[in-house]
mmCIF file of the N, C-alpha and C atoms, coordinates in Angstrom:
data_MODEL
# 
_entry.id   MODEL 
# 
loop_
_atom_site.group_PDB 
_atom_site.id 
_atom_site.type_symbol 
_atom_site.label_atom_id 
_atom_site.label_alt_id 
_atom_site.label_comp_id 
_atom_site.label_asym_id 
_atom_site.label_entity_id 
_atom_site.label_seq_id 
_atom_site.pdbx_PDB_ins_code 
_atom_site.Cartn_x 
_atom_site.Cartn_y 
_atom_site.Cartn_z 
_atom_site.occupancy 
_atom_site.B_iso_or_equiv 
_atom_site.pdbx_formal_charge 
_atom_site.auth_seq_id 
_atom_site.auth_comp_id 
_atom_site.auth_asym_id 
_atom_site.auth_atom_id 
_atom_site.pdbx_PDB_model_num 
ATOM 1  N N  . GLN A 1 1  ? -17.019 -9.535 1.886  1.00 0.00 ? 1  GLN A N  1 
ATOM 2  C CA . GLN A 1 1  ? -18.170 -9.509 2.790  1.00 0.00 ? 1  GLN A CA 1 
ATOM 3  C C  . GLN A 1 1  ? -18.713 -8.080 2.917  1.00 0.00 ? 1  GLN A C  1 
ATOM 4  N N  . LEU A 1 2  ? -17.800 -7.135 3.041  1.00 0.00 ? 2  LEU A N  1 
ATOM 5  C CA . LEU A 1 2  ? -18.239 -5.747 3.157  1.00 0.00 ? 2  LEU A CA 1 
ATOM 6  C C  . LEU A 1 2  ? -18.938 -5.287 1.882  1.00 0.00 ? 2  LEU A C  1 
ATOM 7  N N  . GLU A 1 3  ? -18.412 -5.718 0.740  1.00 0.00 ? 3  GLU A N  1 
ATOM 8  C CA . GLU A 1 3  ? -19.030 -5.315 -0.527 1.00 0.00 ? 3  GLU A CA 1 
ATOM 9  C C  . GLU A 1 3  ? -20.447 -5.861 -0.631 1.00 0.00 ? 3  GLU A C  1 
ATOM 10 N N  . ALA A 1 4  ? -20.627 -7.119 -0.220 1.00 0.00 ? 4  ALA A N  1 
ATOM 11 C CA . ALA A 1 4  ? -21.956 -7.731 -0.276 1.00 0.00 ? 4  ALA A CA 1 
ATOM 12 C C  . ALA A 1 4  ? -22.911 -6.975 0.649  1.00 0.00 ? 4  ALA A C  1 
ATOM 13 N N  . LEU A 1 5  ? -22.414 -6.576 1.804  1.00 0.00 ? 5  LEU A N  1 
ATOM 14 C CA . LEU A 1 5  ? -23.258 -5.846 2.751  1.00 0.00 ? 5  LEU A CA 1 
ATOM 15 C C  . LEU A 1 5  ? -23.672 -4.501 2.155  1.00 0.00 ? 5  LEU A C  1 
ATOM 16 N N  . ASP A 1 6  ? -22.720 -3.814 1.528  1.00 0.00 ? 6  ASP A N  1 
ATOM 17 C CA . ASP A 1 6  ? -23.030 -2.526 0.919  1.00 0.00 ? 6  ASP A CA 1 
ATOM 18 C C  . ASP A 1 6  ? -24.090 -2.688 -0.164 1.00 0.00 ? 6  ASP A C  1 
ATOM 19 N N  . GLU A 1 7  ? -23.957 -3.745 -0.969 1.00 0.00 ? 7  GLU A N  1 
ATOM 20 C CA . GLU A 1 7  ? -24.933 -3.966 -2.033 1.00 0.00 ? 7  GLU A CA 1 
ATOM 21 C C  . GLU A 1 7  ? -26.309 -4.234 -1.443 1.00 0.00 ? 7  GLU A C  1 
ATOM 22 N N  . ALA A 1 8  ? -26.356 -5.009 -0.364 1.00 0.00 ? 8  ALA A N  1 
ATOM 23 C CA . ALA A 1 8  ? -27.633 -5.310 0.279  1.00 0.00 ? 8  ALA A CA 1 
ATOM 24 C C  . ALA A 1 8  ? -28.252 -4.032 0.835  1.00 0.00 ? 8  ALA A C  1 
ATOM 25 N N  . GLN A 1 9  ? -27.430 -3.168 1.398  1.00 0.00 ? 9  GLN A N  1 
ATOM 26 C CA . GLN A 1 9  ? -27.943 -1.917 1.949  1.00 0.00 ? 9  GLN A CA 1 
ATOM 27 C C  . GLN A 1 9  ? -28.469 -1.019 0.836  1.00 0.00 ? 9  GLN A C  1 
ATOM 28 N N  . LEU A 1 10 ? -27.756 -0.994 -0.303 1.00 0.00 ? 10 LEU A N  1 
ATOM 29 C CA . LEU A 1 10 ? -28.207 -0.179 -1.422 1.00 0.00 ? 10 LEU A CA 1 
ATOM 30 C C  . LEU A 1 10 ? -29.525 -0.713 -1.962 1.00 0.00 ? 10 LEU A C  1 
ATOM 31 N N  . ASP A 1 11 ? -29.644 -2.039 -2.062 1.00 0.00 ? 11 ASP A N  1 
ATOM 32 C CA . ASP A 1 11 ? -30.892 -2.643 -2.526 1.00 0.00 ? 11 ASP A CA 1 
ATOM 33 C C  . ASP A 1 11 ? -32.027 -2.262 -1.585 1.00 0.00 ? 11 ASP A C  1 
ATOM 34 N N  . TYR A 1 12 ? -31.769 -2.319 -0.280 1.00 0.00 ? 12 TYR A N  1 
ATOM 35 C CA . TYR A 1 12 ? -32.792 -2.006 0.713  1.00 0.00 ? 12 TYR A CA 1 
ATOM 36 C C  . TYR A 1 12 ? -33.220 -0.544 0.588  1.00 0.00 ? 12 TYR A C  1 
ATOM 37 N N  . LYS A 1 13 ? -32.243 0.345  0.430  1.00 0.00 ? 13 LYS A N  1 
ATOM 38 C CA . LYS A 1 13 ? -32.562 1.767  0.288  1.00 0.00 ? 13 LYS A CA 1 
ATOM 39 C C  . LYS A 1 13 ? -33.370 2.003  -0.978 1.00 0.00 ? 13 LYS A C  1 
ATOM 40 N N  . GLY A 1 14 ? -33.036 1.265  -2.035 1.00 0.00 ? 14 GLY A N  1 
ATOM 41 C CA . GLY A 1 14 ? -33.784 1.405  -3.280 1.00 0.00 ? 14 GLY A CA 1 
ATOM 42 C C  . GLY A 1 14 ? -35.222 0.954  -3.094 1.00 0.00 ? 14 GLY A C  1 
ATOM 43 N N  . LEU A 1 15 ? -35.398 -0.134 -2.363 1.00 0.00 ? 15 LEU A N  1 
ATOM 44 C CA . LEU A 1 15 ? -36.755 -0.646 -2.136 1.00 0.00 ? 15 LEU A CA 1 
ATOM 45 C C  . LEU A 1 15 ? -37.558 0.329  -1.289 1.00 0.00 ? 15 LEU A C  1 
ATOM 46 N N  . THR A 1 16 ? -36.945 0.909  -0.265 1.00 0.00 ? 16 THR A N  1 
ATOM 47 C CA . THR A 1 16 ? -37.676 1.837  0.585  1.00 0.00 ? 16 THR A CA 1 
ATOM 48 C C  . THR A 1 16 ? -38.007 3.106  -0.188 1.00 0.00 ? 16 THR A C  1 
ATOM 49 N N  . ALA A 1 17 ? -37.114 3.516  -1.088 1.00 0.00 ? 17 ALA A N  1 
ATOM 50 C CA . ALA A 1 17 ? -37.382 4.700  -1.899 1.00 0.00 ? 17 ALA A CA 1 
ATOM 51 C C  . ALA A 1 17 ? -38.575 4.431  -2.811 1.00 0.00 ? 17 ALA A C  1 
ATOM 52 N N  . ASP A 1 18 ? -38.621 3.236  -3.414 1.00 0.00 ? 18 ASP A N  1 
ATOM 53 C CA . ASP A 1 18 ? -39.752 2.887  -4.270 1.00 0.00 ? 18 ASP A CA 1 
ATOM 54 C C  . ASP A 1 18 ? -41.037 2.865  -3.453 1.00 0.00 ? 18 ASP A C  1 
ATOM 55 N N  . ARG A 1 19 ? -40.975 2.309  -2.246 1.00 0.00 ? 19 ARG A N  1 
ATOM 56 C CA . ARG A 1 19 ? -42.164 2.239  -1.394 1.00 0.00 ? 19 ARG A CA 1 
ATOM 57 C C  . ARG A 1 19 ? -42.625 3.648  -1.024 1.00 0.00 ? 19 ARG A C  1 
ATOM 58 N N  . ASP A 1 20 ? -41.678 4.527  -0.688 1.00 0.00 ? 20 ASP A N  1 
ATOM 59 C CA . ASP A 1 20 ? -42.042 5.894  -0.327 1.00 0.00 ? 20 ASP A CA 1 
ATOM 60 C C  . ASP A 1 20 ? -42.723 6.585  -1.499 1.00 0.00 ? 20 ASP A C  1 
ATOM 61 N N  . ARG A 1 21 ? -42.212 6.356  -2.731 1.00 0.00 ? 21 ARG A N  1 
ATOM 62 C CA . ARG A 1 21 ? -42.839 6.960  -3.908 1.00 0.00 ? 21 ARG A CA 1 
ATOM 63 C C  . ARG A 1 21 ? -44.245 6.420  -4.082 1.00 0.00 ? 21 ARG A C  1 
ATOM 64 N N  . LEU A 1 22 ? -44.425 5.114  -3.876 1.00 0.00 ? 22 LEU A N  1 
ATOM 65 C CA . LEU A 1 22 ? -45.737 4.494  -4.024 1.00 0.00 ? 22 LEU A CA 1 
ATOM 66 C C  . LEU A 1 22 ? -46.707 5.056  -2.986 1.00 0.00 ? 22 LEU A C  1 
ATOM 67 N N  . VAL A 1 23 ? -46.256 5.183  -1.752 1.00 0.00 ? 23 VAL A N  1 
ATOM 68 C CA . VAL A 1 23 ? -47.100 5.723  -0.684 1.00 0.00 ? 23 VAL A CA 1 
ATOM 69 C C  . VAL A 1 23 ? -47.507 7.159  -1.011 1.00 0.00 ? 23 VAL A C  1 
ATOM 70 N N  . ALA A 1 24 ? -46.559 7.955  -1.490 1.00 0.00 ? 24 ALA A N  1 
ATOM 71 C CA . ALA A 1 24 ? -46.861 9.340  -1.838 1.00 0.00 ? 24 ALA A CA 1 
ATOM 72 C C  . ALA A 1 24 ? -47.846 9.388  -2.996 1.00 0.00 ? 24 ALA A C  1 
ATOM 73 N N  . PHE A 1 25 ? -47.684 8.494  -3.972 1.00 0.00 ? 25 PHE A N  1 
ATOM 74 C CA . PHE A 1 25 ? -48.583 8.440  -5.125 1.00 0.00 ? 25 PHE A CA 1 
ATOM 75 C C  . PHE A 1 25 ? -49.994 8.091  -4.669 1.00 0.00 ? 25 PHE A C  1 
ATOM 76 N N  . LEU A 1 26 ? -50.113 7.085  -3.816 1.00 0.00 ? 26 LEU A N  1 
ATOM 77 C CA . LEU A 1 26 ? -51.435 6.685  -3.321 1.00 0.00 ? 26 LEU A CA 1 
ATOM 78 C C  . LEU A 1 26 ? -52.058 7.809  -2.496 1.00 0.00 ? 26 LEU A C  1 
ATOM 79 N N  . ALA A 1 27 ? -51.255 8.520  -1.735 1.00 0.00 ? 27 ALA A N  1 
ATOM 80 C CA . ALA A 1 27 ? -51.772 9.630  -0.935 1.00 0.00 ? 27 ALA A CA 1 
ATOM 81 C C  . ALA A 1 27 ? -52.304 10.725 -1.853 1.00 0.00 ? 27 ALA A C  1 
ATOM 82 N N  . ASP A 1 28 ? -51.591 11.002 -2.943 1.00 0.00 ? 28 ASP A N  1 
ATOM 83 C CA . ASP A 1 28 ? -52.054 12.008 -3.900 1.00 0.00 ? 28 ASP A CA 1 
ATOM 84 C C  . ASP A 1 28 ? -53.370 11.568 -4.527 1.00 0.00 ? 28 ASP A C  1 
ATOM 85 N N  . MET A 1 29 ? -53.483 10.291 -4.871 1.00 0.00 ? 29 MET A N  1 
ATOM 86 C CA . MET A 1 29 ? -54.710 9.778  -5.469 1.00 0.00 ? 29 MET A CA 1 
ATOM 87 C C  . MET A 1 29 ? -55.867 9.902  -4.479 1.00 0.00 ? 29 MET A C  1 
ATOM 88 N N  . ALA A 1 30 ? -55.607 9.614  -3.210 1.00 0.00 ? 30 ALA A N  1 
ATOM 89 C CA . ALA A 1 30 ? -56.653 9.660  -2.190 1.00 0.00 ? 30 ALA A CA 1 
ATOM 90 C C  . ALA A 1 30 ? -57.154 11.090 -1.997 1.00 0.00 ? 30 ALA A C  1 
ATOM 91 N N  . THR A 1 31 ? -56.250 12.061 -1.997 1.00 0.00 ? 31 THR A N  1 
ATOM 92 C CA . THR A 1 31 ? -56.670 13.446 -1.783 1.00 0.00 ? 31 THR A CA 1 
ATOM 93 C C  . THR A 1 31 ? -57.343 14.003 -3.029 1.00 0.00 ? 31 THR A C  1 
ATOM 94 N N  . ALA A 1 32 ? -56.982 13.477 -4.208 1.00 0.00 ? 32 ALA A N  1 
ATOM 95 C CA . ALA A 1 32 ? -57.573 13.967 -5.456 1.00 0.00 ? 32 ALA A CA 1 
ATOM 96 C C  . ALA A 1 32 ? -58.964 13.369 -5.659 1.00 0.00 ? 32 ALA A C  1 
ATOM 97 N N  . ALA A 1 33 ? -59.222 12.208 -5.070 1.00 0.00 ? 33 ALA A N  1 
ATOM 98 C CA . ALA A 1 33 ? -60.497 11.524 -5.283 1.00 0.00 ? 33 ALA A CA 1 
ATOM 99 C C  . ALA A 1 33 ? -61.638 12.269 -4.584 1.00 0.00 ? 33 ALA A C  1 
# 
């Protein structure tokens, strides 16, 4: 159970990291436009 929870947390952190990169990318595009 603990292992499954850790994997879920890692997946969540990975998703938030991807979202943060996407947000930063869009912000760069907006300021460059």
